[in-house]
N, C-alpha and C positions, 0 to 999 in steps of 0.2 A: 321759688320754683319756676316762675315765668322767665326770670333772667337766665336760670340754668339751662332751660330748654332752648332759649334763643341763642345763648352762647354756644351750646352744643351744635345747633343748626349751622351757625356761622363757621365753626371749626371744620365742619364737613364739606363746606362749599369750596370750590376751586378759587384760588386768588386771581383776581382780574388785574389787568395792567392799566385799567382806567383810574381816573382820579378818585372815584367813589367805589368803595367796597360795599355794595348794596345789601349784603346780608349782615353786615356789622351791626351789633346792638347799638341803639341810640336812645337817649332819654327824650321823651316827648311830654309835652304839657297836654293833659286831657282836655282842659279848657285853655286855649292858647293865651299867652300873656297879652297879645294884641286884642283879645276879647275879654280882658279882665281877670284872667287866670293868674295864679300865684306860683311861686316856687316851693310851696308847701308840699311835703311828701305825698299827701293824699291827692295831689293834682298832677303827680308825675307817674309815668309808666315807661316800660321798655318796649320799643318797636324796632324793627329793622330800619336801617337808614332808608331803604327803598320805600317802606310804608310811611315813614315820617315825612319824607320829601313829598310824597303824593298827598298826604293828609293836609299839608300846608297849614292854613289858619282855621280849619274846621274844628269844631268840638268833636270829641270821640263819637257822640251820638249822631251828629251830622255826617261824619265819615262813614259810620256803619250804615246809615240810611242811604247814603250815596252809593256805597258798594252794593247794597241790596237792590236798589232801584235800577242800577245800570248793569247788574249781573257781572260785577267786576270781581275777579278771583286771582289770587297769586299764591304760590307756595312761599312767598316772602311776607305774607300777611300773618300777623300774630295768631289769629284763630286757627290757621292751617298748621302753623308750627306747633301750637299747643295740642292739637289733636293728631299730629303726625301725618297730616294730609300730604298728598302728592299732586297738588294742582299746579300746572305750569304757569309761569309768569306771563 
């Protein structure tokens, strides 16, 4: 279900001429490999490329805390896509 909504979101976005297609689905490590995470399915999730690039080597818990503490929002974040939000990047 998460992938389907993310894929649908990506399909509705205009294609950019930049190197990165920021709405494109990408596979993310919930706990980054650099922090001891594995390639096991329970440690993988789908995020937009935009969110994955911004999350960098944070765990998902750290990333969510960062977004909350800094009041960071984007319609490219998975929680907005999942609820159908319309928050600007």
